[in-house]
C-alpha atoms as an extended CHARMM CRD file, in Angstrom:
* protein
*
       173  EXT
         1         1  UNK       CA            -20.7590000000       -0.0860000000       12.6130000000  PROA      1               0.0000000000
         2         2  UNK       CA            -21.6110000000       -3.8580000000       12.8450000000  PROA      2               0.0000000000
         3         3  UNK       CA            -24.1260000000       -3.3310000000        9.9220000000  PROA      3               0.0000000000
         4         4  UNK       CA            -21.6350000000       -1.6400000000        7.7530000000  PROA      4               0.0000000000
         5         5  UNK       CA            -19.1170000000       -4.5610000000        8.3710000000  PROA      5               0.0000000000
         6         6  UNK       CA            -21.9740000000       -7.2160000000        7.6330000000  PROA      6               0.0000000000
         7         7  UNK       CA            -22.7060000000       -5.2390000000        4.3750000000  PROA      7               0.0000000000
         8         8  UNK       CA            -19.0250000000       -5.1680000000        3.3870000000  PROA      8               0.0000000000
         9         9  UNK       CA            -18.0920000000       -8.7590000000        4.2600000000  PROA      9               0.0000000000
        10        10  UNK       CA            -21.0230000000      -10.3220000000        2.5480000000  PROA      10              0.0000000000
        11        11  UNK       CA            -20.5390000000      -13.6740000000        0.4280000000  PROA      11              0.0000000000
        12        12  UNK       CA            -20.8560000000      -11.7140000000       -2.7640000000  PROA      12              0.0000000000
        13        13  UNK       CA            -17.9060000000       -9.5590000000       -1.8440000000  PROA      13              0.0000000000
        14        14  UNK       CA            -15.7840000000      -12.7140000000       -1.3310000000  PROA      14              0.0000000000
        15        15  UNK       CA            -14.0400000000      -12.0560000000       -4.9190000000  PROA      15              0.0000000000
        16        16  UNK       CA            -13.5340000000       -8.3730000000       -4.1030000000  PROA      16              0.0000000000
        17        17  UNK       CA            -11.8400000000       -9.4800000000       -0.6520000000  PROA      17              0.0000000000
        18        18  UNK       CA             -9.6910000000      -12.0750000000       -2.6950000000  PROA      18              0.0000000000
        19        19  UNK       CA             -8.5690000000       -9.3750000000       -4.9880000000  PROA      19              0.0000000000
        20        20  UNK       CA             -7.7480000000       -6.7050000000       -2.4530000000  PROA      20              0.0000000000
        21        21  UNK       CA             -5.7920000000       -9.4680000000       -0.2410000000  PROA      21              0.0000000000
        22        22  UNK       CA             -4.0150000000      -11.0860000000       -3.1430000000  PROA      22              0.0000000000
        23        23  UNK       CA             -3.0320000000       -7.7200000000       -4.8240000000  PROA      23              0.0000000000
        24        24  UNK       CA             -1.7990000000       -6.5770000000       -1.4660000000  PROA      24              0.0000000000
        25        25  UNK       CA              0.2460000000       -9.5820000000       -0.8660000000  PROA      25              0.0000000000
        26        26  UNK       CA              1.8310000000       -9.5110000000       -4.4630000000  PROA      26              0.0000000000
        27        27  UNK       CA              2.6640000000       -5.7730000000       -3.7800000000  PROA      27              0.0000000000
        28        28  UNK       CA              4.4200000000       -6.2460000000       -0.4310000000  PROA      28              0.0000000000
        29        29  UNK       CA              6.1390000000       -9.3020000000       -1.5650000000  PROA      29              0.0000000000
        30        30  UNK       CA              7.2940000000       -7.3050000000       -4.6670000000  PROA      30              0.0000000000
        31        31  UNK       CA              8.7750000000       -4.6850000000       -2.4900000000  PROA      31              0.0000000000
        32        32  UNK       CA             10.7290000000       -7.1310000000       -0.2460000000  PROA      32              0.0000000000
        33        33  UNK       CA             12.0050000000       -9.5180000000       -3.1860000000  PROA      33              0.0000000000
        34        34  UNK       CA             13.0000000000       -6.9670000000       -5.6910000000  PROA      34              0.0000000000
        35        35  UNK       CA             13.2330000000       -3.2040000000       -4.4190000000  PROA      35              0.0000000000
        36        36  UNK       CA             14.6780000000       -3.6540000000       -1.0190000000  PROA      36              0.0000000000
        37        37  UNK       CA             17.5410000000       -5.7380000000       -1.9270000000  PROA      37              0.0000000000
        38        38  UNK       CA             18.4610000000       -2.9920000000       -4.3340000000  PROA      38              0.0000000000
        39        39  UNK       CA             18.1870000000       -0.3170000000       -1.6840000000  PROA      39              0.0000000000
        40        40  UNK       CA             15.3060000000        1.1550000000       -3.7400000000  PROA      40              0.0000000000
        41        41  UNK       CA             11.9880000000        2.8900000000       -2.1390000000  PROA      41              0.0000000000
        42        42  UNK       CA              8.4120000000        2.4650000000       -3.2500000000  PROA      42              0.0000000000
        43        43  UNK       CA              6.0910000000        5.5040000000       -3.9220000000  PROA      43              0.0000000000
        44        44  UNK       CA              3.7950000000        6.4270000000       -1.0940000000  PROA      44              0.0000000000
        45        45  UNK       CA              3.6880000000        5.6650000000        2.5650000000  PROA      45              0.0000000000
        46        46  UNK       CA              5.3140000000        2.3410000000        2.1140000000  PROA      46              0.0000000000
        47        47  UNK       CA              8.3000000000        4.2920000000        0.8400000000  PROA      47              0.0000000000
        48        48  UNK       CA              8.6080000000        6.2390000000        4.0560000000  PROA      48              0.0000000000
        49        49  UNK       CA              8.1800000000        2.8510000000        6.1000000000  PROA      49              0.0000000000
        50        50  UNK       CA             11.0640000000        1.2330000000        3.9760000000  PROA      50              0.0000000000
        51        51  UNK       CA             13.4220000000        4.3410000000        4.2070000000  PROA      51              0.0000000000
        52        52  UNK       CA             12.8600000000        4.3030000000        8.0450000000  PROA      52              0.0000000000
        53        53  UNK       CA             13.6670000000        0.7350000000        8.2940000000  PROA      53              0.0000000000
        54        54  UNK       CA             16.8950000000        1.4180000000        6.7790000000  PROA      54              0.0000000000
        55        55  UNK       CA             17.7420000000        3.8570000000        9.3720000000  PROA      55              0.0000000000
        56        56  UNK       CA             16.0360000000        2.2080000000       12.4740000000  PROA      56              0.0000000000
        57        57  UNK       CA             15.9730000000       -1.5470000000       13.1650000000  PROA      57              0.0000000000
        58        58  UNK       CA             12.1720000000       -1.7740000000       13.0450000000  PROA      58              0.0000000000
        59        59  UNK       CA             10.7700000000       -3.7700000000       10.1640000000  PROA      59              0.0000000000
        60        60  UNK       CA              8.8500000000       -1.7450000000        7.6140000000  PROA      60              0.0000000000
        61        61  UNK       CA              5.7010000000       -3.7540000000        8.0520000000  PROA      61              0.0000000000
        62        62  UNK       CA              5.4410000000       -2.5280000000       11.5910000000  PROA      62              0.0000000000
        63        63  UNK       CA              6.3400000000        1.1020000000       10.7420000000  PROA      63              0.0000000000
        64        64  UNK       CA              3.8700000000        0.9760000000        7.9300000000  PROA      64              0.0000000000
        65        65  UNK       CA              1.0060000000       -0.0820000000       10.2180000000  PROA      65              0.0000000000
        66        66  UNK       CA              2.0350000000        2.5460000000       12.7110000000  PROA      66              0.0000000000
        67        67  UNK       CA              2.0690000000        5.3570000000        9.9930000000  PROA      67              0.0000000000
        68        68  UNK       CA             -1.4020000000        4.0930000000        8.9150000000  PROA      68              0.0000000000
        69        69  UNK       CA             -2.8400000000        4.5060000000       12.2980000000  PROA      69              0.0000000000
        70        70  UNK       CA             -3.5510000000        8.3910000000       12.2510000000  PROA      70              0.0000000000
        71        71  UNK       CA             -4.4780000000        8.2580000000        8.4960000000  PROA      71              0.0000000000
        72        72  UNK       CA             -7.3970000000        5.6220000000        9.0520000000  PROA      72              0.0000000000
        73        73  UNK       CA             -8.5210000000        7.5110000000       11.9540000000  PROA      73              0.0000000000
        74        74  UNK       CA             -8.8870000000       10.5570000000        9.7000000000  PROA      74              0.0000000000
        75        75  UNK       CA            -10.3820000000        8.4160000000        6.8860000000  PROA      75              0.0000000000
        76        76  UNK       CA            -12.8670000000        6.9680000000        9.1640000000  PROA      76              0.0000000000
        77        77  UNK       CA            -14.0020000000       10.5200000000       10.1740000000  PROA      77              0.0000000000
        78        78  UNK       CA            -13.9480000000       12.2600000000        6.6050000000  PROA      78              0.0000000000
        79        79  UNK       CA            -14.1060000000        9.6180000000        3.8860000000  PROA      79              0.0000000000
        80        80  UNK       CA            -16.3150000000        6.9600000000        2.8040000000  PROA      80              0.0000000000
        81        81  UNK       CA            -16.4360000000        4.3190000000        5.5080000000  PROA      81              0.0000000000
        82        82  UNK       CA            -16.9020000000        1.3710000000        3.2720000000  PROA      82              0.0000000000
        83        83  UNK       CA            -13.8400000000        2.3700000000        1.3230000000  PROA      83              0.0000000000
        84        84  UNK       CA            -12.0530000000        2.8810000000        4.5510000000  PROA      84              0.0000000000
        85        85  UNK       CA            -12.7310000000       -0.7550000000        5.5380000000  PROA      85              0.0000000000
        86        86  UNK       CA            -11.7520000000       -2.1520000000        2.2510000000  PROA      86              0.0000000000
        87        87  UNK       CA             -8.5070000000       -0.0660000000        2.6850000000  PROA      87              0.0000000000
        88        88  UNK       CA             -8.1540000000       -1.7090000000        5.8420000000  PROA      88              0.0000000000
        89        89  UNK       CA             -8.3100000000       -5.0620000000        4.3630000000  PROA      89              0.0000000000
        90        90  UNK       CA             -5.5940000000       -4.0880000000        1.7890000000  PROA      90              0.0000000000
        91        91  UNK       CA             -3.4680000000       -2.2530000000        4.2420000000  PROA      91              0.0000000000
        92        92  UNK       CA             -3.3490000000       -5.2240000000        6.6160000000  PROA      92              0.0000000000
        93        93  UNK       CA             -2.5370000000       -7.8160000000        3.7030000000  PROA      93              0.0000000000
        94        94  UNK       CA              0.1210000000       -5.3360000000        2.4960000000  PROA      94              0.0000000000
        95        95  UNK       CA              1.6440000000       -4.7630000000        5.9980000000  PROA      95              0.0000000000
        96        96  UNK       CA              1.6870000000       -8.6160000000        6.8160000000  PROA      96              0.0000000000
        97        97  UNK       CA              3.2750000000       -9.4740000000        3.3510000000  PROA      97              0.0000000000
        98        98  UNK       CA              6.0440000000       -6.8620000000        3.9870000000  PROA      98              0.0000000000
        99        99  UNK       CA              6.6630000000       -8.3530000000        7.3800000000  PROA      99              0.0000000000
       100       100  UNK       CA              6.4190000000      -12.1120000000        6.2230000000  PROA      100             0.0000000000
       101       101  UNK       CA              8.2800000000      -11.7420000000        2.9760000000  PROA      101             0.0000000000
       102       102  UNK       CA             11.3120000000       -9.8860000000        4.5200000000  PROA      102             0.0000000000
       103       103  UNK       CA             13.5510000000      -13.0710000000        4.1340000000  PROA      103             0.0000000000
       104       104  UNK       CA             13.1870000000      -12.5120000000        0.2400000000  PROA      104             0.0000000000
       105       105  UNK       CA             15.2490000000       -9.3600000000        0.4710000000  PROA      105             0.0000000000
       106       106  UNK       CA             18.2230000000      -11.5950000000        1.6920000000  PROA      106             0.0000000000
       107       107  UNK       CA             17.9910000000      -13.8400000000       -1.1950000000  PROA      107             0.0000000000
       108       108  UNK       CA             18.6600000000      -11.2670000000       -3.8780000000  PROA      108             0.0000000000
       109       109  UNK       CA             16.6190000000      -12.9840000000       -6.3820000000  PROA      109             0.0000000000
       110       110  UNK       CA             17.8300000000      -10.5610000000       -9.1170000000  PROA      110             0.0000000000
       111       111  UNK       CA             21.4200000000       -9.4800000000       -9.0220000000  PROA      111             0.0000000000
       112       112  UNK       CA             21.2500000000       -6.6190000000      -11.7080000000  PROA      112             0.0000000000
       113       113  UNK       CA             19.9840000000       -3.2530000000      -10.2790000000  PROA      113             0.0000000000
       114       114  UNK       CA             18.0870000000       -2.1350000000      -13.2290000000  PROA      114             0.0000000000
       115       115  UNK       CA             16.4710000000       -5.4510000000      -13.8760000000  PROA      115             0.0000000000
       116       116  UNK       CA             15.4210000000       -5.5520000000      -10.1760000000  PROA      116             0.0000000000
       117       117  UNK       CA             14.0520000000       -2.2340000000      -10.1940000000  PROA      117             0.0000000000
       118       118  UNK       CA             12.0620000000       -2.8830000000      -13.4540000000  PROA      118             0.0000000000
       119       119  UNK       CA             10.7960000000       -6.3650000000      -12.0550000000  PROA      119             0.0000000000
       120       120  UNK       CA              9.8550000000       -4.6010000000       -8.6740000000  PROA      120             0.0000000000
       121       121  UNK       CA              7.9100000000       -1.8140000000      -10.4980000000  PROA      121             0.0000000000
       122       122  UNK       CA              5.9370000000       -4.3720000000      -12.3850000000  PROA      122             0.0000000000
       123       123  UNK       CA              5.2730000000       -6.7980000000       -9.5250000000  PROA      123             0.0000000000
       124       124  UNK       CA              4.3450000000       -3.9900000000       -7.2360000000  PROA      124             0.0000000000
       125       125  UNK       CA              2.2460000000       -2.1760000000       -9.9030000000  PROA      125             0.0000000000
       126       126  UNK       CA              0.3880000000       -5.4440000000      -10.7780000000  PROA      126             0.0000000000
       127       127  UNK       CA             -0.6690000000       -5.8900000000       -7.2740000000  PROA      127             0.0000000000
       128       128  UNK       CA             -1.5510000000       -2.6480000000       -6.6930000000  PROA      128             0.0000000000
       129       129  UNK       CA             -3.6200000000       -2.8580000000       -9.8800000000  PROA      129             0.0000000000
       130       130  UNK       CA             -5.5020000000       -5.7140000000       -8.7960000000  PROA      130             0.0000000000
       131       131  UNK       CA             -6.4980000000       -3.9430000000       -5.5320000000  PROA      131             0.0000000000
       132       132  UNK       CA             -7.5570000000       -0.8840000000       -7.5340000000  PROA      132             0.0000000000
       133       133  UNK       CA             -9.5350000000       -2.8890000000      -10.0700000000  PROA      133             0.0000000000
       134       134  UNK       CA            -11.9350000000       -3.7560000000       -7.2690000000  PROA      134             0.0000000000
       135       135  UNK       CA            -12.1320000000       -0.1940000000       -5.8130000000  PROA      135             0.0000000000
       136       136  UNK       CA             -9.9760000000       -1.0670000000       -2.8620000000  PROA      136             0.0000000000
       137       137  UNK       CA             -6.6240000000        0.4390000000       -1.6530000000  PROA      137             0.0000000000
       138       138  UNK       CA             -3.6120000000       -0.5490000000        0.4860000000  PROA      138             0.0000000000
       139       139  UNK       CA             -4.1090000000        2.4410000000        2.7430000000  PROA      139             0.0000000000
       140       140  UNK       CA             -1.6340000000        5.3380000000        3.1100000000  PROA      140             0.0000000000
       141       141  UNK       CA             -1.7980000000        7.8660000000        0.4970000000  PROA      141             0.0000000000
       142       142  UNK       CA             -5.0430000000        6.4240000000       -1.1720000000  PROA      142             0.0000000000
       143       143  UNK       CA             -6.9510000000        7.1680000000        2.1210000000  PROA      143             0.0000000000
       144       144  UNK       CA             -5.5020000000       10.6220000000        2.2050000000  PROA      144             0.0000000000
       145       145  UNK       CA             -6.5820000000       11.1020000000       -1.4130000000  PROA      145             0.0000000000
       146       146  UNK       CA            -10.1910000000        9.9960000000       -0.8240000000  PROA      146             0.0000000000
       147       147  UNK       CA            -10.2920000000       12.5530000000        2.1000000000  PROA      147             0.0000000000
       148       148  UNK       CA             -9.1650000000       15.2320000000        0.0020000000  PROA      148             0.0000000000
       149       149  UNK       CA            -11.3250000000       14.1820000000       -2.7840000000  PROA      149             0.0000000000
       150       150  UNK       CA            -14.5630000000       14.7130000000       -0.6560000000  PROA      150             0.0000000000
       151       151  UNK       CA            -13.4470000000       18.5780000000       -0.1880000000  PROA      151             0.0000000000
       152       152  UNK       CA            -12.0810000000       19.2730000000       -3.6350000000  PROA      152             0.0000000000
       153       153  UNK       CA            -13.4840000000       18.6870000000       -6.9970000000  PROA      153             0.0000000000
       154       154  UNK       CA            -10.6450000000       16.5970000000       -8.4880000000  PROA      154             0.0000000000
       155       155  UNK       CA            -10.5790000000       13.2000000000       -9.5900000000  PROA      155             0.0000000000
       156       156  UNK       CA             -8.8070000000       10.3840000000       -7.5460000000  PROA      156             0.0000000000
       157       157  UNK       CA             -6.1160000000        9.6540000000      -10.1810000000  PROA      157             0.0000000000
       158       158  UNK       CA             -4.7250000000       13.0700000000      -10.3590000000  PROA      158             0.0000000000
       159       159  UNK       CA             -4.7460000000       13.3300000000       -6.5240000000  PROA      159             0.0000000000
       160       160  UNK       CA             -2.7740000000       10.0750000000       -6.1960000000  PROA      160             0.0000000000
       161       161  UNK       CA             -0.4460000000       11.0570000000       -8.9510000000  PROA      161             0.0000000000
       162       162  UNK       CA              0.4620000000       14.3790000000       -7.2340000000  PROA      162             0.0000000000
       163       163  UNK       CA              0.6720000000       12.6620000000       -3.5690000000  PROA      163             0.0000000000
       164       164  UNK       CA              2.8810000000        9.7380000000       -4.9790000000  PROA      164             0.0000000000
       165       165  UNK       CA              5.1040000000       12.4140000000       -7.0670000000  PROA      165             0.0000000000
       166       166  UNK       CA              5.4010000000       14.4110000000       -3.8940000000  PROA      166             0.0000000000
       167       167  UNK       CA              6.4710000000       11.5530000000       -1.7710000000  PROA      167             0.0000000000
       168       168  UNK       CA              9.0130000000       10.3530000000       -4.3700000000  PROA      168             0.0000000000
       169       169  UNK       CA             10.4540000000       13.8990000000       -4.5120000000  PROA      169             0.0000000000
       170       170  UNK       CA             10.7670000000       13.9830000000       -0.6560000000  PROA      170             0.0000000000
       171       171  UNK       CA             12.2490000000       10.2870000000       -0.6630000000  PROA      171             0.0000000000
       172       172  UNK       CA             14.8760000000       11.1480000000       -3.3110000000  PROA      172             0.0000000000
       173       173  UNK       CA             16.3610000000       13.5600000000       -0.7980000000  PROA      173             0.0000000000
């Protein structure tokens, strides 16, 4: 474990760490600043966390962290451990930004619902893209897709698409 962490967090991985952390913070901030004020839900596990926060008086960051615990346990047992460690960095950055950017939801930076939805999608997508660019993830469905990919001969992109479409369909109800 210590050797794996030492290999992952070497100085040459500093830019990868910065991309994963920055992208995760951008995504979480985009959710709080643009999607939550419009009562919209992001895809994936964060969508379930935001939905649950509308119902229960628990912040979505805490819920997302709790939802990810069994997923990371599964990922640690069944997926590439280096990917799981980078996903942990992304998930922690994402969770913390969801928590600390919560006051942005009260500001309602964009009043128009459609413009808020489009802006939120662009900002969250940009942040997620930064994370994916360096082969990282923000936890949740990405870790589940990595576990499934080890068992089935399907690319990661179709798996993530299928998982996210499934969550969007469930969240729509």
